[in-house]
Structure formats: structure tokens, C-alpha cells
Phi, psi and omega in degrees: 000310184297321176293324178294324174296314175303310175303329178290321181293314188298314179301325185289321187262331189288136169315130177304327180294343184250344195298314182308309181299311178291324178297314178304314177293318178292329175301317178298319184289323187300313184300320176302312191286347182297337176305331180272000180118146184298314183301313176306311183309306183300318180290316169312312175305313183297316179290330175292325179293312179299332175291341178275003182283082180229147183308317184302335186253354180287136180296158165300119182269355178223156181282336180296121185298336178284350179239082185235190188294316180294329174295321172298327181297312178302316177307314182291327181290305186298317182299319182295311181306318183294320184295313174302319179295320185258055182316309192296308179286330170299322181296314184298318178297308182304307179307308175299320176297316181303302183297319170310306180295319175295323177285331177284335171295317179300315180294319172302320169301316175305305180301320180301309185296319181295320182284349184269004185304117179072017180274357182270001181279150181290149185042054185292332187289346179260350184269128180235162166247129180290132177238156180230141177241129180250127182243155180220114178068031184080359181253131182292117177259329180199147174226115184218191184235358183270115180232185185274155171308312188294328175307303182307316189294315183298324188290318184300312187281331195251348185245107184296335179288348178277103185277324184218149180213127179228140181251142173236130174238095185280138184243112171254025183291338182089088178269148172266127167265130182228133175247105187297332183297326184234016179053031174284118181219127180214154170276130178242129184250002185238060182258128178244135175261129184221160171295149183306333184267023177304316186275004175268332175269323186247140188260071174256113183296134178263134174283319175234145171099167182245122192304333175295332189234000183288338180249014193283320184270142183301327189260024180272159179211133186237127183254157174288162172303319180300317185286316182308313178296326181292323178263330194238354182083212185267000183286162168287112188272359183303130183099337176286161188255136169233136176267128174253124182247117184194053182063236191283001168267015186280148175172167183262132181234150178256125176296121179242000176189153173230132171290150157295167175313113180306132179307143184293320185271064175210142180277352181269080183255110181225168174258327176200157186243137161233160183297139183292334176305328181294312175300318179298322179278353180250336178244102182309328186295332185284330178272345180295151179060033175061029176082017181250017185255322188255118171268071185244014189231134175266138177243126170249140177234162165242125183262144172309136187297339178276358188289144172274115187297321179283324183289326178295315182298325179300314185292329173294321177298321178293318170308307182298323182289320176307319192268316184233013182309322181291313180299317184294318185294314177301325185269354183063047184232135177245135183239123181244121174269159187208169177239123174260120178301143179300328181286348177265345187309307193294317190254358181233037185238019188292333183261016182260140168249152184151167184298305189280342183288341179299340182265078183224154174270199171212121192293331180289322176291329177289336173288326176302314176295326182288325171298310180299324181297321180292319174301320175289327177290319172300319173304315177301321177287324174304316182301323183294307181311310183297316180292325176301314184284326179299322185269006180299325182282333174292331181260007181304317180290330174307308178300310179303317177296319180296316183286324177298332182262015170107358172303138178272161184297320177304321181292323177289323175298318180295322183300310189280339168288331170290326170302304178311310182302309182305310186294319182290319179296322177293312184303319184299320185288312173302323181308314179294329170291322183287325175302314177300323180295315185272351185293324168303336180283307175306312183306314177291329174293313185279350184068027178241163178268100186254151174226162178278073185287333180302329191289353184262001181246137182298317179302324176302306180308312181299315185290318178297321173292325179302314196285313179312308174296323177292318177295319179298319177289317188294308179286338181255346186290314181293309178303325183290325174295315180298317180292319186287342175281347178306138176273131183306315184295326175294313187290327181285328177278357187065023173296141181292121180283135178271124173233035184307320185296319179292324184281323176297325180285326176299316173298320180297325178290328175295316176303316177303319176298319180292317180301307179305309182299316173301318172305315179297304170312320181289313178306316182297312179301315181297314187294316180286327174302309177295319176298312179303319186295305184300320185283344185258358174297142172295126180279336177102008178202160184261117175249010176276156181059021178252129183259128173253133174245130179301125183291168189288155174233314183298334183281344174287350177298304195236348187233039179295334180290336179251012187296320179302318185291319181292325170301317182290322178295313180301315177301314178301312178307312181293315186291355180277346174288144174293333184273348188258116179275324182195158180224129173242158186241134175205162178277344171210167170237159176311132179092355173250020175087184183255156178284325186201144178219147181169190186287134170236151176200164174269140187314130175087357182285142175295152183304308181293355174259008181282147186253148164273118179235168183243146187226142166227149186252129189221162167267175183291335183290336184305323181298318181265350169295321182254000169059051172299142180258112184277136180265331181194145166201154172263191172285102183294120180306140178271330178267129184232129178289171183285353174244158188279125176244330189237148175220149172259135182241166178268179181296320187299316181297321181306310181288320180299321180267000167072030170295155183287330185194159168318312190298317186293338180287334180303136179073001177280155183259151173226139172270115184241106183055043175095344190254132176276127179225151189264134176278123179247006185186150172230123182248154170308151172300139185229157180271080177308313174251188181298163177293357174286350182243130182292163182294139184230145175298129186228146169235141181253098173278133185281117181198111186277356180255358174278068191269068174287326181220156172235128178255122187240123176256131185248164180259351171076019182285331180204084186301307176310307183300318177303306180305312180302321175294318183293322182298317180301319179294324191284308180304331183283311184281317185238066186309326186264009179260132174292144179263114176234144183213164171204162178274129188305308176311315181295318185284336177286318179289352182284338182296338183257016176305317183297318181289326175295323180292318181294316182302319182291318182293306180315302192292319177299312174295333179289314187299314186296316185303314185292321172302320180291318177306308179297329170297324178292318183293323178297317176293321188293321175300308180306313177300307177309322182290325176305307175304324185259020190293327187282316172309314173306313179301314183291319176305313182295325185294321181285358171105011174297138177282174176285330175297317182300310187292315176313306186300313182300314175295330191256342187302326179299313185286331176295321180294321182293323188291322187294319173302315175304317181300313176296323174292332184281341189303303191297321179294318182295318181286327172293312185290321176292324174294320179293325179287322188284354175296343179295342193238125177288337171244115192218174180270163170270138177288127179228176180298337184291346182286345171247333183289318178290316171297329177295313175297322174301319181286329179294326181292316185288320176296314187296312179295325165309307190281325186293322181303312189283322183288330179295317176301317181291320189284333179270359184294148175294124188285342174295322173293321175299321181285333175284339186290128176255000000 
């Protein structure tokens, strides 16, 4: 395909007299190069074709005999000489365009990567994920991807348009994997149970094993390459045994396959796969109600390409009504099913809830980067236009001489357009090198392994050449017409040539550059201000100095009955150390999500009045370890049974259940999952997850045996000693479990990683855009100072100070900046308001959002302008007055 593309390029530009011979020679070289591989040979062929782009070989591009290949050859020579003679301005133009194009290539590669998610699967246009929209009393209450096991089975059985169906049940409870041979044991938190045809629907390549059989047996396990290395080293582990330990999900498994490194551009990121039949056979709750009770499954389907999506979704709605329609009617709930294309999952799942839905990008952010790319390229082109029109007077006599000896206007336009094309082409070549150089920086910022895959696509080269041609015409056409329009009599007689239109346009373009720069600086400032706001807000609890240790899993296999005793032993042992203040037990900790969610209600409450609430299970020590702020509380029992009897609720729950006050909620009963529990306390709302998530009705069930996590509060005087003591106590209580820990504040702040990445990218691209604008401004001021060198000399002789001269040369640009600030205000506030809609807790838009960026740009511009104006103002006036 690449070779055919190169041949078409050759045929397009090559003179017919030479084409056959040249193409034959190229074909012979291509055949010889095939020994090094077809791909390398095709690339060499393309570069050889591009190397033939020279005036002597180009076909006549115009019917007009005055504009032929020979004429263009002359244009190239003259243009090259002029560009070499004007080294400073040529360098500024080429460097500005090269950086602009290079950054645009980088942004394009990033956007291409974001848009390429899951495109590598076969028949990807037919693969969809099932979604559900839940409405109550006509109002949408939830949209997500978690559906029941039974829905997936019924879809496959009852809808003929469904060719394949795969269910995914992700478990983040933390299972212990043990290789007994080398005593490798670790906790894994990204475990997926899937249907056996998972690898028939999705194209994840296997390093070892066959995709048709790796998930057929119930005791099969398929590892990622990284995990296989972790447990088995460099050997092929197929056929080896791994023990999975996790309470009721414990079992001995045989490794049946190992994946190649998973592609970066997929939302399906897992560490290991196991057959879904295993979890179904070990967790009774999944089988109850015929598989229609628990919504813990993501369902993916492959539809016949002729299927109508809306009609198929309506069939799924009918299946839902058949199986649980009575229950939904009783609850006054309506469920609508839909299909989301797998290629839309990564960038269009911001409003969906569910385990797998959390691994997403953001289409709005990607669109912002596309806008920045356009801004950067436009700024670079504006620099060229500004500098070309500013230098119009300098080249006026050249135009006069050319016209006086018979040059026509179209020939002059062609001459200046050729200059523009040369500058753009040289800049484009440098841009590819700049993009290559900056690609590792981009990859480091987004935490992905990127390559320049766009260079291997024919569509990119066609687009790149089209933009290059468009940019050359856009940036060169107006200066060309301005320069070619001068009257020879006026310029040769040294009559002052009027170029007001050019100068007015130049000022307009400078203002536009300043507007873009202010918008970009404001955007960067807004992003970091919002992130700082979220990270600095009072969360409602104290997470400083808290070390979190993963709770035991292996012990759950045979010693669940003494779990409470062992927890108490571990807690007591830890608290004997002088650096440890308290130890708490819980099912989750802040930033790790909720343990359970579902309907809760007060006794006697109507079904339609039930609320969706969220639950975490904690012991009483959790309350003072995290320093919860109580609004009301009773005597919280010190002895807690193994099952939950008492709960503490948050403010949002008080509102949801319409208690008159926190005090009124005390001693009231709540029915949670069918069990009646008594409210013994009300705490202020806390941000259990990041501030990107709104407050939810939450209950904290008191249960001291649900030890998925231990929260240990330290005084930080000797952290290594404290951790060593905690590990010793852990190994004593749970000798067969691996010891893993993390600091809570670090884990909590990881939730803002995507926002920080967006901020870093936005600021990096903004800085580059401003750098390009400053390059143009510096060149423009330099040229303006050159034109006014005699004026500066006369003013200095008459007593003008350096400060007065600097103000004289700078005030025009300061006025333009003030106009730009006024024009940028509505764009900044509109764009800022639109971006902040993503956050339920956000900053208020205030004047500093425009004042600080404006002052920053003013500072940058003053430095840029001052250096050149100071140099001009300090120059010897005698030399200026002698200059002819």
C-alpha cells in the first residue's frame, strides 16, 4: 500500500518524458531492497521518490508558458538566495513553523492514540457493550454497565442477531496467588472471571497457549506476561500449578496460557483471567433468582453487521421485562438497555458507573488538545504573515525593478509563494525530528508507551501534505499579493508606499496571537487551580499519617472462625509499639470504593420511596482513627457481633430518608439488604472518594471481622521501624499471607492522576505555543526597530532617554495586548465554565482567572520586547545617522 502511494506521488509530479525510466529504476531498487524486508523496502522507495522532488524533474504545472518548470527552477534559486541572505528572519520563520508543526504532530499522535482504543479487534465495528439506564418516576437515576448474569445468557439464547456474547466479572477483593515451588505469593487486585469464548471475541495475542482452549476448563488460569514473570520467571509456565486463595474463591488452578503484553490502547486492562463458571459455582448469590439478582457483570456482544441497534436494544428490554418486569414495576423503576460501541468506550463513558467503566479517557479533553494544535499552527503561520508583511517595505524596490523589466503580477505572486513553500517544507522536515525528540516526554507524561504509528499510515501523509500545501498558501498568499501590488514608479522614486491594509492586518493578527496566548495561560491556571482546590479541601476525616495494610486472605480458607481473635491479636501487638497510635479494621478505605450498594429503606416506607445507598463495614476504632466528626451519637457499643446490628450514617443519608435532624435519626431503624439495623450515630459528610464524585447516602456498618484493610495511624518519628514492627506482628498473626501496605494520602491522591496528566499536557503545549508567539514578536520588534533606526538616532541626539525610547518602541504592542485581554475575557470564562461542569465540587470563576494570565503574558511580552528595544535604544546614534 505504501509503495503504491509513493508511485502515485511520483506519477503526479514527475515530467512524462522522465517518468517511465525513473519508475523502472526505482522498481529495480525496490526489488533488491526486498531482501531486507517488504516494509523497509517500501519506506526506502517512498524516500527515494520524495528525493526526486526537484525543479528539473517536475512536470509543467500551468498551461501559461510564462510559468513553467524552468521558471520555477529560477524561483527556487532566487528564493533560496534571499532566505540565506536574510538568515535571522528566515531562521525565526523556519524555527517557529518547525516547532509549531512538530507540536501539532505530537498532539495528533496523542489524539490518534486516544481514538485508536480497541480498534485492533477483528470485526470491531460489530462489537458492543451492553448499557443500562435506570429511571425512577421518569427521572434518570443511574446509567451504567453492570448488568445481571442472566441477562447475558438470555441475550445469547433469544436474540438471533447476537453472534457472540461474553460476560466479565471483575473482582477487586484481592486474591492471593501462590506458587508453591518457589514460595512466590502476592496479592492481586485485578482479577477477571470471564466466559470461555473471551478470546474469540477479543483479539489479545497469546505468548503461550491456544485461544480456543485456554479458558475451557473450570480450573484454568491465564496470566499476563508480567504476572507470569512475577511467579515463574522466564520459563513457559503452561501446565504449572497456581493456588488462588481468597476465602470461598480458593482453589488450585493450572496455567493454560500467557498473554503477550496487553496493548496500551484498550480499556480491557486485567492481570489474569479465570473461567466465570468458577465464581458462579462458589458464590451462591450469583445463582439466586436464575442469575437475575446480582448486577456485577459487564456484557459484551458481537452483533450481525446488518442488525439495527435500536431494534436489538428493544428486544433486550423485552427480555428484561419478561424476567424482572414485576419487580421493576413494584419498585416503580424503568430499565432501558442500550449498546455502546467498543470503540466509544474509552472516551465516552464519563457518565457510566461500573467496575470497568472507571478506566476511561475523556473526549472533551481530547477535543481541547485538538483546538490547541490548531491554535499553535495558526500562531506559527501568523508569525510568517506578520514578518513577511512587515518586511514588505524592505523589498519594495526589488518588486519595482522586477515590474519595470516586465514581470507580471502573477509571476511575482508565484515567486513569493515559492519562498513560502520552501520555508514550510524545510520546517516540516525539522518538525518530524522535533516530534520524535519530544515523543518520549509525551509518553512519560501520560504514562503510556507511545510510538510514532501515524507515520506508517497513508492517510496521515496525505493529510500532512495537504496541510503543508494549505499552510504554504495561507501564510504566503497575502504577503505575496501585498508585495506584488507595489507600483514600480513609486518605489523606484523612493515615494513612500502605503501599506495600511497590511499593517492593519498585522496588528489584527498580533491581537489574535495574544488572545490565544491568554486563553492557553488561563486554561493552565484554571486546571491547576481546580486540582489544588480538590487536593486541599477538608475531606471530613484525617488521612495523614495513616498506613494501610491489606487484610489477610489465606487465613479465610480454614480459620474463619478465629478471624476475630487473630485481628485482635494483630491490633494489640501493633499498638504496643510507641509510634503506633491506633489500628482500625474495615472492608474498604477512602479511595478504594464502597463494599456494597443497593436499596435501603425505613420500616413501613413505600417501595418507590426506597433509596440507593452505599455501605462500608468498619470497627469502632475506625471512627477515632480517621477522626470522624459526629453531628449526633448514642452510646456506640464496644462489643460488636460478627453480623451487623448497628450503623452510622452521613448527612446525605439524613436528607435522603427525610429525618428532621441528625438527632432525630438516632435509634431509628434502617433496612439494609433485608436486614434491620439501628442508627447509633450521624457523621458529617466525608469525601470517601475524590472530589470528582458527588456526595452519596452512605452507611457505616459496625463489624469488626470484615478485615479487608487495616488502617494504622503512626506518629512518623521512625517509619522504617514502625513498618518493620507491623510486618512482624502481621506475620505472627497471619503467617501464610503476604504483607502489602500503602500510605493512604498517596493512594487517595492517585485519583487525580488523570487530571494532573491533563494539566501537565495542557501547560506543556501552552508553553510551546507562547514560545512560538514570542519568537514572532521578537522578530517583529527587531524589524520595527531596524526600520526606525534613524528616528532613534535623532531622538537620542535630541536628548531622549533609553526609557523613553523603549516606551516608544513598545507602546504599540502593549496597546494591542490590552485589546487582546478584553477580547479574551468572554472566551476564558465560557470555556472555564464548560470545563468545570465535569466536577461537582469546583472553584468559583473569579477575576484572577484573567488577571494573573494577563500579567504573566505581559511579563513574558515585556521581556521579549525589552531585550530588543533596549539594544536598539543603547546603540550609538552616530552609526544610525550615518546609515544609508
